[in-house]
Every structure is written in C-alpha cells, then in structure tokens.
C-alpha positions as CSV (number, residue, x, y, z in Angstrom):
1,X,13.8,8.6,22.8
2,X,15.2,9.7,26.0
3,X,17.7,7.8,29.2
4,X,14.6,6.7,30.4
5,X,13.1,5.4,28.2
6,X,16.4,3.3,26.8
7,X,16.6,2.6,30.6
8,X,13.7,1.1,31.3
9,X,13.4,-0.9,27.2
10,X,10.7,1.7,26.1
11,X,10.8,2.2,22.7
12,X,9.3,4.7,19.7
13,X,7.5,3.3,17.1
14,X,8.3,4.9,13.6
15,X,5.6,7.0,11.7
16,X,5.6,6.4,8.1
17,X,6.7,8.2,5.0
18,X,3.8,9.4,3.2
19,X,5.8,11.8,0.8
20,X,7.1,8.9,-1.3
21,X,3.9,7.8,-2.6
22,X,3.4,10.6,-4.6
23,X,6.3,9.4,-6.6
24,X,4.3,6.3,-8.0
25,X,2.5,8.6,-10.9
26,X,6.2,8.8,-12.8
27,X,6.4,5.0,-11.8
28,X,3.1,4.3,-13.5
29,X,4.6,6.4,-17.1
30,X,7.9,3.8,-16.8
31,X,5.6,0.6,-16.1
32,X,2.9,1.6,-19.2
33,X,6.0,2.3,-21.2
34,X,8.7,-0.4,-21.0
35,X,6.1,-2.9,-19.4
36,X,3.0,-1.8,-21.3
37,X,1.0,-1.7,-17.5
38,X,-1.6,0.6,-16.5
39,X,-3.7,1.0,-13.8
40,X,-5.9,-1.4,-12.7
41,X,-7.9,1.2,-11.0
42,X,-7.4,-0.2,-7.7
43,X,-5.2,0.5,-4.7
44,X,-5.2,-0.5,-1.2
45,X,-4.4,0.7,2.4
46,X,-3.7,-2.2,4.9
47,X,-3.6,-2.0,8.8
48,X,-3.2,-3.8,11.9
49,X,-7.2,-4.1,13.5
50,X,-8.6,-1.7,16.3
51,X,-6.5,-2.5,19.8
52,X,-4.7,-0.6,22.2
53,X,-5.3,3.2,23.6
54,X,-6.9,4.4,20.3
55,X,-10.7,5.1,20.7
56,X,-11.3,4.0,16.8
57,X,-11.4,0.9,16.8
58,X,-14.0,-0.1,14.5
59,X,-15.2,0.1,11.0
60,X,-17.9,2.4,11.7
61,X,-15.1,4.4,13.5
62,X,-12.1,4.7,10.7
63,X,-15.2,5.5,8.0
64,X,-16.7,8.1,9.8
65,X,-12.7,9.3,10.4
66,X,-11.6,9.2,6.9
67,X,-14.5,10.8,5.9
68,X,-14.7,9.4,1.6
69,X,-18.3,9.7,0.5
70,X,-19.1,5.5,-0.4
71,X,-22.2,6.0,-2.2
72,X,-20.7,5.4,-5.0
73,X,-19.0,2.1,-3.7
74,X,-15.9,3.2,-4.4
75,X,-14.5,3.3,-0.8
76,X,-14.5,-0.3,1.2
77,X,-12.8,-2.0,4.5
78,X,-12.6,-5.5,4.6
79,X,-10.7,-7.7,6.4
80,X,-8.2,-10.4,5.3
81,X,-7.3,-13.8,6.1
82,X,-5.1,-13.2,8.4
83,X,-7.3,-10.7,10.2
84,X,-5.4,-6.7,9.0
85,X,-7.7,-4.2,7.7
86,X,-8.2,-3.4,4.3
87,X,-9.2,0.2,3.1
88,X,-9.8,-0.5,-0.7
89,X,-10.2,2.5,-2.8
90,X,-11.7,1.7,-6.5
91,X,-11.3,4.6,-8.9
92,X,-9.5,4.9,-13.0
93,X,-7.4,7.6,-12.3
94,X,-4.2,6.8,-10.7
95,X,-3.6,10.5,-9.2
96,X,-6.9,10.6,-7.4
97,X,-6.0,6.8,-6.2
98,X,-2.5,8.3,-4.5
99,X,-3.7,11.3,-3.1
100,X,-6.9,9.5,-1.3
101,X,-4.5,6.8,0.2
102,X,-2.3,9.8,0.7
103,X,-4.9,11.2,2.9
104,X,-6.4,7.8,4.6
105,X,-2.6,7.4,5.6
106,X,-2.6,11.7,6.9
107,X,-6.0,11.8,8.7
108,X,-4.9,8.1,10.9
109,X,-1.4,9.0,11.6
110,X,-3.2,12.6,13.4
111,X,-5.1,10.2,14.9
112,X,-2.9,9.0,16.5
113,X,-2.9,4.9,14.6
114,X,0.1,5.4,11.9
115,X,1.8,2.5,14.3
116,X,-1.2,0.5,12.9
117,X,0.0,1.6,9.2
118,X,1.5,-1.2,7.3
119,X,1.5,-0.8,4.2
120,X,-0.2,0.6,0.9
121,X,-0.8,-1.1,-2.7
122,X,-1.5,-0.3,-6.4
123,X,-2.5,-2.6,-8.8
124,X,-1.3,-2.5,-12.1
125,X,-2.0,-5.0,-15.1
126,X,-1.9,-5.6,-19.1
127,X,-2.5,-2.6,-21.1
128,X,-3.2,-5.2,-23.5
129,X,-3.9,-8.8,-22.3
130,X,-2.6,-10.9,-21.3
131,X,0.6,-9.1,-20.9
132,X,3.3,-10.5,-19.4
133,X,1.0,-10.5,-15.8
134,X,-0.1,-8.2,-13.6
135,X,2.2,-6.5,-10.9
136,X,1.1,-4.8,-7.2
137,X,3.0,-1.9,-6.0
138,X,3.2,-2.4,-2.6
139,X,4.7,0.5,-0.2
140,X,6.1,-0.1,2.8
141,X,5.2,3.3,5.0
142,X,8.1,2.6,7.4
143,X,10.9,2.4,5.1
144,X,9.1,4.6,3.0
145,X,9.5,2.2,0.0
146,X,8.3,-0.1,-2.8
147,X,8.2,-3.2,-4.4
148,X,6.7,-4.8,-7.1
149,X,4.4,-8.7,-6.0
150,X,3.6,-10.4,-9.1
151,X,0.9,-12.8,-8.3
152,X,0.1,-16.1,-10.7
153,X,-2.1,-17.9,-8.8
154,X,-2.9,-19.1,-5.1
155,X,0.7,-19.5,-3.8
156,X,2.9,-18.3,-6.7
157,X,4.6,-15.3,-8.1
158,X,6.7,-14.4,-10.4
159,X,10.3,-13.6,-9.8
160,X,11.8,-12.8,-12.8
161,X,8.9,-10.3,-13.4
162,X,9.0,-8.5,-9.8
163,X,12.1,-8.1,-10.6
164,X,12.3,-6.4,-14.4
165,X,9.3,-3.8,-12.8
166,X,12.2,-3.4,-10.4
167,X,15.0,-2.7,-12.7
168,X,12.6,-0.3,-15.0
169,X,11.5,1.8,-11.4
170,X,15.1,2.4,-9.6
171,X,15.1,5.8,-11.3
172,X,11.5,6.9,-10.6
173,X,10.9,5.4,-7.2
174,X,13.0,4.5,-4.0
175,X,12.9,0.5,-4.1
176,X,13.3,-2.1,-1.5
177,X,16.8,-2.8,-1.7
178,X,16.3,-5.8,0.9
179,X,14.5,-8.3,-1.1
180,X,13.7,-10.0,2.7
181,X,10.7,-7.4,3.0
182,X,9.2,-8.1,-0.6
183,X,7.0,-10.1,1.3
184,X,4.6,-11.8,-0.9
185,X,1.3,-10.9,0.1
186,X,-1.8,-14.1,-0.8
187,X,-5.2,-13.0,-1.4
188,X,-4.9,-9.3,-1.9
189,X,-8.9,-7.6,-1.9
190,X,-6.4,-5.5,-4.6
191,X,-6.2,-6.3,-8.4
C-alpha cells in the first residue's frame, strides 16, 4: 500500500494463503492414529456471492472457470442460509480433495476472485462409529491456519473434542491460536 492509498483510506485486501493446505495430509494421519477419525470424502470451499468488479458472478461462470467435470456428480455449487456460496467436492481420496480445493482456490485468485474466498472445510468422521464424533477442519484462507469445528446438533458443538483435535494437530498443521476466530459454521454442506 502506498502513501496515497493510506492518505485516502484505500486498503488492499489480503490474498489467500494456499500452500498450508497441503499439510492436511500429515494431519489426517495423526487424526486417524490418535482420534480414529478419517476423511468423510467431502470438502467445501466457501466464498462470497458475485459482486464488485469481476465479470464472474453466476454459478455457471464459476463452474466454467474451474473447469471441473460434473458428469460424475462429485462437484456442486450450493448457497447456505447466510447467502454464501459453497463449492462442494466429493472424493474418497483426501489427497485428491486437497488438490482440487487448492486448484479451485488458485483459479479463483488468478481471476481476481481472491478477496471473495473465505474458508475451506474438510470433513472427518469416526472410522469406527460412533466414536467421539465428527469434526470439520476449517482452513481460514486469509490467515493460512486451521481450526476444528465439531458440531453435535443444530446449534451445539463439542468444544472438548475441538480442543483435543487441536492438541494432537499442533505439530502437524498451522493451527489458529485466536479462539475468537473458531467460528461455528452451522448447516455446513460438508459432512
């Protein structure tokens, strides 16, 4: 940001930090060995609906930009209760999920949509049900950090499980230290 930008109150928006996503593969091994959690086979990328300077505003525009083959019904775009868009990907292979989410992030950033990107979410479920419960690992794109979210019902979450997940993953993943950023993401389209 230059002097004029500061003088006139203009700010540049932070671009997503994408590379820490690849650490999830190591974290997944820890989740399985320590907490018996495995990938649910679903991941999602949350972004703001189209507005501003970009000509890419509709779901069809996003689908064309990302060039994902939807013939196998593994990729969909949905809108949540708050009006945020979700690119949801289904794939049993966690490495593939991470790669596809990273690819979608990269394509959107390259086309000027970086400021719209909010977070990526990866689902984890008990390998031997019922286990301790399901967990979603939320990746905050602007911070480049993860945090666990463990919903138990419509408006309840398991804070103890979230803190246990954090304690096991601190060495494998960049975990969000500011607990006020551990937002509850109710009604996620990612299981």
